[in-house]
C-alpha positions as CSV (number, residue, x, y, z in Angstrom):
1,M,54.1,-2.4,30.8
2,R,56.5,-5.3,28.9
3,L,55.8,-7.9,31.3
4,P,51.5,-8.0,30.4
5,W,52.9,-8.0,26.7
6,F,55.3,-10.8,27.0
7,V,53.2,-13.1,29.1
8,A,50.4,-12.7,26.2
9,L,53.0,-13.1,23.1
10,R,54.1,-16.4,25.4
11,H,50.7,-17.7,26.1
12,L,49.6,-17.4,22.3
13,T,52.5,-18.6,20.9
14,T,52.7,-21.7,22.8
15,R,48.9,-22.3,23.1
16,R,48.3,-21.9,19.8
17,R,45.4,-24.1,19.7
18,Q,43.7,-23.0,22.9
19,S,44.1,-19.4,21.6
20,L,42.4,-20.3,18.4
21,L,39.5,-22.0,19.6
22,T,39.4,-18.7,21.8
23,I,39.4,-16.5,19.6
24,L,36.8,-18.2,17.3
25,G,34.5,-18.1,20.6
26,V,34.4,-14.8,21.1
27,A,34.1,-13.8,17.8
28,L,30.9,-16.7,17.5
29,G,30.1,-15.2,20.6
30,A,29.5,-11.5,19.5
31,M,28.3,-12.4,15.9
32,I,24.9,-14.1,17.6
33,M,24.4,-11.4,20.3
34,V,24.9,-8.7,17.1
35,T,22.4,-11.2,14.9
36,T,20.0,-11.3,17.7
37,L,20.3,-7.2,18.8
38,S,19.4,-6.7,14.7
39,L,16.6,-9.3,15.3
40,T,14.8,-7.7,17.7
41,D,15.0,-4.1,16.7
42,G,13.7,-5.4,12.9
43,L,10.6,-7.4,14.6
44,I,10.3,-4.1,17.0
45,T,9.7,-1.9,13.9
46,D,7.8,-4.4,12.1
47,I,5.2,-4.5,15.0
48,E,5.5,-0.6,15.8
49,T,4.5,-0.4,12.2
50,T,1.5,-2.6,12.1
51,I,0.2,-1.0,15.0
52,I,0.7,2.3,13.6
53,E,-0.9,1.6,10.1
54,A,-3.5,-0.3,11.7
55,S,-5.0,2.6,14.3
56,P,-5.4,6.2,14.9
57,H,-2.2,8.0,16.2
58,L,-4.3,9.7,18.9
59,V,-7.8,9.4,19.8
60,V,-9.4,12.4,21.4
61,K,-11.6,11.5,23.8
62,A,-15.6,12.6,25.1
63,E,-13.9,12.6,28.7
64,E,-12.7,15.9,30.1
65,M,-9.9,16.0,31.6
66,A,-9.9,17.0,35.6
67,P,-9.6,20.7,36.9
68,R,-6.7,21.6,38.7
69,S,-5.8,20.7,42.6
70,E,-7.1,23.2,44.6
71,R,-4.5,24.1,47.6
72,L,-7.3,24.9,51.2
73,V,-4.7,24.8,53.7
74,A,-1.2,24.8,53.9
75,A,1.4,24.0,56.7
76,D,4.7,22.9,57.7
77,V,2.9,19.8,59.0
78,L,0.0,19.5,57.2
79,S,-1.3,20.1,53.7
80,L,-4.9,19.7,52.5
81,V,-5.7,19.8,49.1
82,R,-9.1,19.3,47.3
83,R,-8.5,17.6,43.6
84,G,-11.0,17.8,40.6
85,K,-12.3,15.0,39.3
86,R,-12.4,13.6,35.9
87,A,-15.9,14.0,34.3
88,R,-16.8,11.2,32.9
89,A,-18.8,10.9,29.6
90,E,-19.4,8.5,26.3
91,R,-20.9,11.3,23.8
92,L,-18.6,14.1,22.6
93,K,-21.0,17.3,21.7
94,G,-20.6,19.6,18.9
95,A,-17.8,17.7,16.7
96,A,-17.9,19.8,13.8
97,G,-16.4,22.6,15.7
98,M,-13.8,19.6,17.7
99,V,-12.4,18.4,14.4
100,T,-11.8,22.3,13.4
101,A,-10.3,22.7,16.7
102,V,-7.9,19.5,16.4
103,A,-7.4,19.6,12.5
104,V,-5.9,23.3,13.0
105,E,-3.2,21.7,16.0
106,P,0.3,21.7,14.4
107,G,1.4,18.0,13.7
108,I,-2.1,16.9,12.8
109,V,-2.7,15.7,8.9
110,A,-6.2,14.2,9.3
111,V,-9.4,14.1,11.5
112,S,-11.7,11.3,11.8
113,P,-14.9,11.3,14.1
114,F,-16.6,8.1,15.2
115,V,-19.6,6.6,17.1
116,E,-18.1,3.4,19.0
117,V,-21.2,0.9,19.4
118,R,-20.8,-2.4,21.2
119,G,-22.7,-5.8,20.7
120,I,-23.2,-9.0,19.0
121,L,-22.6,-9.8,15.1
122,R,-25.1,-12.9,14.5
123,R,-25.1,-15.3,11.9
124,G,-27.1,-18.1,11.7
125,N,-26.6,-19.8,15.0
126,R,-23.2,-18.1,14.9
127,F,-22.3,-15.0,16.8
128,R,-19.4,-12.8,18.2
129,P,-18.9,-9.9,20.7
130,V,-18.2,-6.8,18.4
131,V,-16.7,-3.6,18.7
132,A,-18.2,-1.5,15.7
133,S,-16.9,2.1,15.1
134,G,-19.2,4.6,13.0
135,V,-16.9,6.8,10.9
136,E,-17.3,8.6,7.7
137,P,-14.9,6.1,5.6
138,A,-13.4,9.1,3.5
139,A,-12.5,10.5,6.8
140,E,-11.2,6.8,8.4
141,A,-9.2,6.3,5.2
142,R,-7.5,9.2,6.0
143,V,-6.8,8.7,9.5
144,T,-5.9,4.5,8.9
145,R,-4.9,2.6,6.5
146,V,-7.7,0.3,6.5
147,A,-8.9,1.3,3.1
148,E,-5.8,-0.4,2.0
149,Q,-6.3,-3.2,3.8
150,M,-9.4,-4.8,2.4
151,Q,-9.6,-8.6,1.3
152,S,-12.7,-8.2,-0.4
153,G,-15.1,-5.7,-1.4
154,R,-14.5,-1.8,-0.9
155,F,-14.3,0.4,2.2
156,M,-16.0,3.1,0.4
157,A,-18.7,1.7,0.0
158,L,-20.0,2.4,3.6
159,A,-20.5,6.1,2.3
160,G,-23.3,4.5,0.0
161,T,-25.4,2.5,2.6
162,R,-26.9,2.8,5.8
163,E,-26.8,-1.0,6.4
164,G,-23.3,-1.9,5.3
165,V,-20.8,-2.9,8.0
166,V,-16.9,-4.0,7.1
167,L,-15.8,-6.7,9.0
168,G,-12.0,-7.6,10.4
169,R,-11.0,-10.9,8.7
170,L,-11.2,-13.2,11.4
171,L,-14.3,-12.1,12.6
172,A,-15.8,-12.6,9.6
173,R,-14.2,-16.5,9.6
174,A,-15.5,-16.9,12.6
175,L,-19.3,-15.9,11.5
176,G,-18.4,-18.0,8.2
177,V,-19.6,-14.8,6.2
178,G,-18.5,-13.1,3.4
179,T,-19.0,-9.9,1.0
180,G,-22.8,-9.5,0.3
181,D,-24.1,-11.3,3.0
182,R,-26.5,-10.3,5.8
183,V,-25.6,-10.0,9.8
184,R,-27.4,-9.1,12.6
185,L,-26.1,-6.6,15.5
186,T,-27.9,-6.7,18.5
187,D,-26.7,-3.9,20.3
188,A,-26.7,-2.9,24.3
189,T,-30.6,-2.5,24.4
190,G,-32.0,-5.3,22.7
191,R,-32.6,-4.0,19.3
192,V,-31.7,-6.0,16.5
193,W,-29.8,-4.1,13.6
194,P,-29.8,-6.0,9.6
195,L,-26.7,-5.3,8.4
196,R,-24.8,-6.5,4.8
197,V,-21.0,-7.1,4.8
198,A,-20.0,-4.3,2.5
199,G,-16.3,-5.9,3.3
200,I,-13.7,-7.8,5.0
201,F,-10.2,-6.2,6.2
202,K,-7.0,-7.7,7.6
203,S,-5.0,-5.2,9.9
204,G,-2.6,-8.3,10.9
205,I,-3.4,-7.9,14.6
206,K,-5.4,-10.7,15.9
207,N,-7.4,-8.2,18.5
208,I,-8.3,-5.8,15.6
209,D,-9.2,-8.1,13.3
210,E,-11.3,-10.8,15.7
211,A,-13.5,-8.0,16.9
212,Q,-13.1,-5.3,15.4
213,A,-16.0,-3.6,12.6
214,Y,-16.9,-0.4,10.4
215,V,-20.5,1.0,10.2
216,P,-21.7,4.5,8.9
217,L,-21.4,6.9,11.6
218,A,-24.8,7.9,10.9
219,L,-25.7,4.4,11.8
220,A,-23.9,4.1,14.8
221,Q,-25.6,7.5,16.0
222,D,-29.2,6.1,15.5
223,I,-27.8,3.0,17.4
224,R,-26.8,5.0,20.3
225,G,-29.6,7.3,19.8
226,W,-27.6,10.6,19.3
227,G,-27.9,13.1,17.7
228,P,-25.6,14.0,14.0
229,G,-23.2,16.4,16.1
230,V,-22.4,13.7,18.7
231,V,-19.8,11.4,18.3
232,S,-17.5,9.1,21.1
233,G,-14.0,11.1,19.8
234,L,-11.8,12.0,17.6
235,A,-9.3,9.8,15.8
236,A,-6.2,11.9,14.4
237,R,-3.4,10.7,12.3
238,T,-0.2,13.0,12.9
239,T,3.1,14.0,10.5
240,D,5.5,11.6,12.7
241,P,3.9,8.7,14.9
242,R,6.9,8.6,16.9
243,Q,6.6,12.4,18.1
244,V,3.1,12.0,18.7
245,A,3.1,13.1,22.4
246,P,4.0,17.0,22.3
247,V,0.7,16.6,20.2
248,A,-1.2,15.2,22.5
249,N,-0.2,17.6,25.3
250,A,-1.3,20.3,22.9
251,L,-4.8,18.8,22.3
252,V,-5.2,18.2,25.7
253,A,-4.1,22.3,26.6
254,R,-6.5,23.3,23.8
255,T,-9.6,20.9,24.0
256,G,-9.6,20.0,27.8
257,H,-10.5,16.6,26.6
258,V,-8.2,13.1,27.5
259,V,-6.1,12.1,24.8
260,E,-4.7,8.9,24.1
261,T,-2.2,7.8,21.7
262,W,-1.0,4.6,19.9
263,E,1.8,4.3,22.4
């Protein structure tokens, strides 16, 4: 052990400038690495926080989970299995009962039923594709932070009208509209629905701000031709968004429906 120490000390004392430059280089490299990792971690945390605040932690879909596989033939060489097919659906009936079932699940703090409407939003000769979520404003405000992200108007104004619409900031800019302006929504069947802009929000996520809108739940149900107890799904907020997977799995077992999380 003495020889390596002797060689190292001899090298350090006889080549002081080279040793100093080596030490400074290692220190600088370590500092750059630590700084880069810290910035990356901070950026990832900011992105996650923005996504968590702008969207539900999980969504219970109308689509039901596939039934379990049924083994028909089993042998050492051949195994024949009939797998169930996932039942695809766009509507979730009995919304009130489903809201109750989801709300009582441990870890769920708020539930908001929604109806998804896709169409074209038009103002004069300007038009943009839009995904409009029909919601109950009070319930949606407990699930997402959209009511706190308003740049103009009020999100809760949707509760007092059947023709109100809240637009993402980039969508409103593309249409050249502000709060109080009139727009027209053309649905998938070609019907036109006149709307008035009740407010404009900014989520900070480009894909949301340029294509998302909110309308009253009853209006969205009328557009889709659905009754009052029918929705597209249920959005929910959890106590800990970074531990959402166990809650989602429990809801799948409880409801039998597909559950998607923000992750």
